[in-house]
C-alpha positions in Angstrom: 0.0 0.0 0.0 1.2 3.5 -0.8 1.8 5.9 2.1 -0.9 8.1 0.5 -3.6 5.5 0.9 -2.8 5.0 4.6 -3.0 8.7 5.2 -6.2 9.2 3.4 -7.7 6.2 5.3 -6.8 7.8 8.6 -8.1 11.2 7.6 -11.4 9.9 6.4 -11.8 7.9 9.6 -11.4 11.1 11.6 -8.0 10.1 13.0 -5.9 12.8 11.4 -2.6 13.6 13.1 0.1 16.1 11.9 2.2 13.4 10.4 -0.6 12.5 8.1 -0.4 15.8 6.2 0.1 14.9 2.6 2.9 16.5 0.4 2.7 16.2 -3.4 5.3 17.2 -5.9 3.9 18.5 -9.2 6.3 17.7 -11.9 3.7 18.0 -14.7 4.7 21.3 -16.1 5.5 19.9 -19.5 1.7 19.8 -19.9 1.5 23.6 -19.5 4.6 25.8 -19.8 6.3 23.0 -21.8 10.1 22.7 -21.9 10.7 25.8 -19.8 8.9 24.0 -16.9 11.9 21.8 -16.3 13.4 24.9 -14.6 16.8 26.5 -15.0 20.0 24.4 -14.9 21.6 25.9 -11.9 25.3 25.8 -10.9 26.3 25.7 -7.2 27.3 29.4 -7.4 23.8 30.3 -8.5 24.4 31.0 -12.1 22.1 29.7 -14.8 22.5 29.5 -18.6 19.8 27.2 -19.9 16.8 25.2 -19.0 17.3 21.6 -17.8 17.0 18.9 -20.4 14.2 16.3 -20.1 16.8 13.8 -19.0 18.0 16.1 -16.2 14.4 16.8 -15.2 13.8 13.0 -15.0 16.9 12.7 -12.8 15.4 15.3 -10.4 12.1 13.5 -10.2 13.9 10.2 -9.6 16.0 11.7 -6.8 12.8 13.1 -5.0 11.0 9.7 -5.3 14.0 7.9 -4.0 14.3 10.4 -1.1 10.9 9.0 0.0 9.5 12.1 1.7 6.8 13.3 -0.6 3.6 11.2 -0.8 2.6 11.8 -4.4 4.6 12.4 -7.6 2.6 14.0 -10.3 3.9 13.8 -13.9 2.7 13.7 -17.5 2.0 10.2 -18.9 5.0 10.4 -21.1 7.4 11.2 -18.2 5.7 8.4 -16.1 6.5 5.9 -18.9 10.1 7.2 -19.0 10.4 6.9 -15.2 9.0 3.4 -15.3 11.8 2.4 -17.8 14.2 3.4 -15.0 12.1 1.4 -12.4 11.8 4.5 -10.3 8.5 3.5 -8.7 9.3 -0.2 -8.2 8.8 -0.9 -4.5 8.3 2.8 -3.8 5.8 4.1 -1.2 5.5 7.3 -3.3 2.2 7.3 -5.3 2.6 8.1 -9.0 -0.2 10.2 -10.5 -0.7 11.9 -13.9 -2.2 15.2 -15.1 -5.4 14.0 -16.7 -6.3 17.2 -18.5 -4.6 20.4 -19.7 -7.0 23.3 -19.9 -6.0 26.3 -22.0 -5.3 28.5 -19.0 -2.1 26.5 -18.3 -0.8 26.9 -21.8 1.7 29.6 -20.7 4.2 29.3 -23.6 6.7 32.0 -24.1 5.0 34.8 -26.0 1.6 33.2 -25.9 -1.6 34.9 -24.7 -3.8 31.8 -24.2 -3.7 32.1 -20.4 -5.3 35.6 -20.5 -8.4 34.2 -22.3 -11.2 32.4 -20.5 -10.2 28.8 -19.8 -11.4 26.1 -22.2 -11.4 22.4 -21.5 -8.9 20.1 -23.2 -7.5 16.7 -22.6 -4.3 15.2 -24.1 -4.0 12.2 -21.8 -6.0 9.0 -22.4 -7.0 7.4 -19.1 -6.6 3.9 -20.5 -3.0 4.7 -21.6 -2.3 6.2 -18.2 -3.6 3.1 -16.5 -1.4 0.9 -18.6 1.6 3.1 -17.7 1.0 2.3 -14.0 -1.1 5.3 -12.8 -4.6 4.9 -11.3 -4.8 8.4 -10.0 -4.9 11.7 -12.0 -5.3 15.4 -11.5 -8.4 16.9 -13.2 -8.5 20.7 -13.4 -11.3 23.2 -13.9 -11.1 27.0 -14.0 -14.5 28.7 -13.6 -14.7 32.3 -14.9 -18.4 33.3 -14.3 -18.7 32.8 -18.0 -21.8 30.7 -18.7 -20.8 29.2 -22.0 -17.2 28.5 -21.0 -18.1 27.1 -17.5 -20.9 25.0 -19.0 -18.5 23.5 -21.5 -16.0 22.8 -18.8 -18.6 20.9 -16.7 -19.6 18.8 -19.8 -16.0 17.8 -20.3 -15.7 16.9 -16.6 -18.8 14.6 -16.9 -17.2 12.9 -19.9 -14.0 12.4 -18.0 -15.7 10.9 -15.0 -17.4 8.4 -17.2 -14.1 7.4 -18.8 -12.5 7.2 -15.4 -15.1 4.9 -14.0 -14.8 2.6 -17.0 -11.1 2.3 -16.4 -11.3 2.1 -12.5 -9.3 5.3 -12.4 -9.4 7.7 -9.4 -8.9 11.5 -9.6 -8.4 14.5 -7.5 -10.1 17.8 -8.5 -8.3 21.1 -8.9 -10.2 24.4 -9.2 -8.1 27.5 -10.0 -9.1 31.0 -9.3 -10.7 32.7 -12.4 -8.1 33.4 -15.0 -10.1 35.8 -17.2 -13.2 37.1 -15.5 -14.2 40.7 -16.1 -17.0 41.0 -13.7 -15.9 39.4 -10.4 -14.6 41.6 -7.7 -11.4 40.4 -6.0 -13.3 40.1 -2.6 -15.9 37.8 -4.2 -13.4 35.3 -5.7 -12.8 33.1 -2.6 -16.6 32.5 -2.1 -17.1 32.1 -5.9 -14.4 29.4 -6.0 -15.8 27.6 -2.9 -19.3 27.6 -4.3 -18.4 26.6 -7.8 -16.3 23.7 -6.5 -18.8 22.2 -4.2 -21.7 22.7 -6.6 -19.7 20.8 -9.3 -19.5 17.7 -7.0 -22.8 18.0 -5.1 -24.6 15.7 -7.6 -22.0 13.0 -7.6 -22.3 9.7 -5.9 -19.5 8.4 -3.8 -18.0 6.3 -6.7 -17.7 9.5 -8.8 -16.3 11.8 -6.2 -12.7 13.0 -6.2 -10.2 11.5 -3.8 -9.5 15.1 -2.6 -9.6 18.7 -3.7 -6.9 21.1 -4.7 -7.5 24.9 -4.7 -5.5 28.1 -4.3 -5.0 29.5 -0.8 -7.5 32.3 -0.6 -7.0 33.0 3.1 -8.0 31.5 6.4 -11.7 32.3 6.3 -12.2 30.8 2.8 -10.2 27.7 3.7 -11.9 27.1 7.1 -15.3 27.5 5.4 -14.5 24.8 2.8 -12.7 22.4 5.1 -15.5 22.5 7.7 -18.4 22.3 5.3 -18.1 18.6 4.7 -15.6 16.6 6.6 -15.8 13.7 4.1 -14.2 16.0 1.5 -10.4 16.4 1.9 -9.1 19.8 1.0 -5.7 20.4 -0.4 -3.9 23.6 -1.5 -1.7 24.3 -4.5 1.7 25.9 -4.0 1.4 28.9 -6.4 4.5 30.9 -7.4 8.0 30.4 -6.2 8.1 33.2 -3.6 10.6 33.2 -0.8 11.5 30.1 1.2 9.5 31.6 4.1 6.5 32.0 1.9 6.7 28.3 0.9 7.1 27.0 4.5 4.6 29.5 6.0 2.0 28.3 3.5 2.3 24.8 4.9 2.0 26.0 8.5 -1.1 28.1 7.8 -3.1 25.8 5.6 -2.6 22.8 8.0 -3.8 25.1 10.9 -6.9 26.1 9.0 -8.0 22.6 7.8 -6.1 21.6 4.7 -4.7 18.2 4.7 -2.6 18.3 1.6 -0.3 20.6 -0.3 0.8 20.2 -3.9 4.0 22.1 -4.8 5.4 22.6 -8.3 7.6 25.7 -8.6 8.3 25.9 -4.9 10.2 22.6 -5.2 11.4 22.7 -8.8 12.9 26.2 -8.5 14.4 25.8 -5.0 18.2 26.2 -4.6 18.2 22.6 -3.2 15.0 20.7 -4.0 15.7 17.7 -1.8 16.5 19.8 1.3 13.4 22.0 0.8 11.2 18.9 0.7 12.8 17.8 4.1 11.9 21.3 5.5 8.4 21.0 4.2 8.0 17.7 6.0 9.4 19.1 9.2 7.0 22.1 9.2 4.0 19.9 8.3 4.9 17.5 11.2 5.2 20.4 13.6 8.9 19.7 14.2 10.0 23.2 13.1 8.3 26.5 12.7 8.5 28.1 9.3 11.1 30.6 10.5 13.2 27.8 12.1 13.0 25.8 8.9 14.2 28.7 6.7 17.2 29.1 9.0 18.0 25.4 8.9 17.6 25.3 5.1 20.1 28.1 4.7 22.5 26.2 7.0 22.2 23.2 4.8 22.8 25.3 1.7 26.0 26.7 3.3 27.2 23.2 4.3 26.7 22.0 0.7 28.5 25.0 -0.8 25.4 26.2 -2.6 24.9 30.0 -3.1 21.3 30.9 -2.2 19.1 32.9 -4.5 18.4 35.3 -1.7 20.4 36.1 1.5 18.9 34.6 4.7 17.3 37.9 5.9 15.5 38.4 2.6 14.4 34.7 2.5 12.9 35.0 6.0 10.4 37.5 4.8 6.7 36.7 4.1 6.0 38.5 0.8 2.7 37.0 -0.3 -0.3 39.1 0.7 -2.6 36.1 1.6 0.1 34.8 4.0 0.6 38.1 5.7 -3.1 38.1 6.6 -2.7 35.3 9.2 1.0 35.4 9.9 
């Protein structure tokens, strides 16, 4: 049994403890930003000259899986197949998962403007192919924009996906982003709009159709507490967002765990870290309550110094909370 399954079982049974907080690594960026999503190839002195190659990116994924700290590794189907050729998940307690759809709002190619237009549904991955590749869990994403035609189209595609998933005995978790191109939603209305849209989209689903858990942006303590307390049978997770400072990353874990989230899925916050393996260890320490976010930043910088790695930001800058939503409850 994967560690994820054990944790989900305890959470659903009402036996959650801090050590059950789930950490997922999102290495599925090739489905959105494409080759730039591998991140910069970074020398120890901090200099960069190019993006990582696919092979180097796969090396990084393999290292994190073998570290055995994260609970989920999310990739594209193509990269999962490549990792399987390396036997990366053989005997591993880390659960492989794939991105099951790639809506237009994540098509953030260099020079492209797709992400500024209302999201439209699209699916590259075939569930049966993903299942054959060894994944029985996928991320399905919807972005609601208060646009009746676009949101209606997105929900129709979601229904078609659920039918395909059931036919292939394939589980999914549901991600709902904040609106990417809504012209008539006030900023203060977005948290409630997202919560309502998300829960309405699953209210008519039987247990066999429901997502394993949810993934949403962190829209502050009030919105998260509202969602997490509404239905204890629904497990709420938070997406990591932008790179930010190291304190932003670790403070996010501390806050969302406190306000009811039971999972965090990080992409750029791991991939762009000065030392991805060490930042994952610090995430686990904060999630488990072994370190505060401030203590973890200081320990992280100590580890960088020991390894001879020049940090992107000096310690005092990296200790700052810069994201507005985090400052609200810091």
